[in-house]
N, C-alpha and C positions, 0 to 999 in steps of 0.2 A: 469931466474929471474922473479919475479912477477912484473907486471906493476905497476907503481906508480899512485896512485889515484890523480886526479886533485882536486884542492881546489875549493869546491863549494861555494855557497852563505852562508854567516854566518847568524846566527839567529839574528834578530833585538831585541833590548832591548825594552821591553814593560812595563817598570816601569811607564811611563806616564799615564797608565790606572789606577794605584793604588792610585794616588794623585790628589787633586783638587788644582789648583793655584788660589789664591785670592789675587790680588795685588802682594805684594812681599813675601807673606807667603804661605806655603804648608800645606794642611790638608789631612790626610789619609782617604780614602773612606771606607775601610773595618773595621772590628771589631778587637779589641785587645784581647789577651788571658787573661781571668780573673785570671788564676793561675800564669802565668809568669809575667804579668804586661804590661805596655804600650809599651814596646820596641819590643814586639813580636806580629806579625799580624797573624790572622787566615786565612788559605788557604781556598778558596771557591771552592767546588766541586759541582757536579750536585745535590746531595742529602744530603750534610752535609758541615759543616765548621770545620776545625781541626787545631790544633797547631802542628808544626813540632818538637818542642822541648819536650814538656811534653805529647803529644798525647791526649790532651783534645779535645773532639769531641762533637758537637751539631748537631743532626739530624733534618732535616726539616720534617714537617708533610706531608704525602701523601694526595693528594686531591681525 
C-alpha cells in the first residue's frame, strides 16, 4: 500500500492585507471592477489588474 502523507502546515489566511482598519470600519485597499460593481475586487498581478468574474483587465505601463 502507498504511504499516507502527513498533514503539513496549512496556508495562512492573508485577507488582512486587502483591507484597512480605521476604528471600527473596514475599507478595501484595492480597486473594484468597473463592469461588475463594488462587490468584486480586481486581482493585482505583476503587470496587470484583472477581474476573476468578467475577465476585465487593465495593463500597467512598462517603464
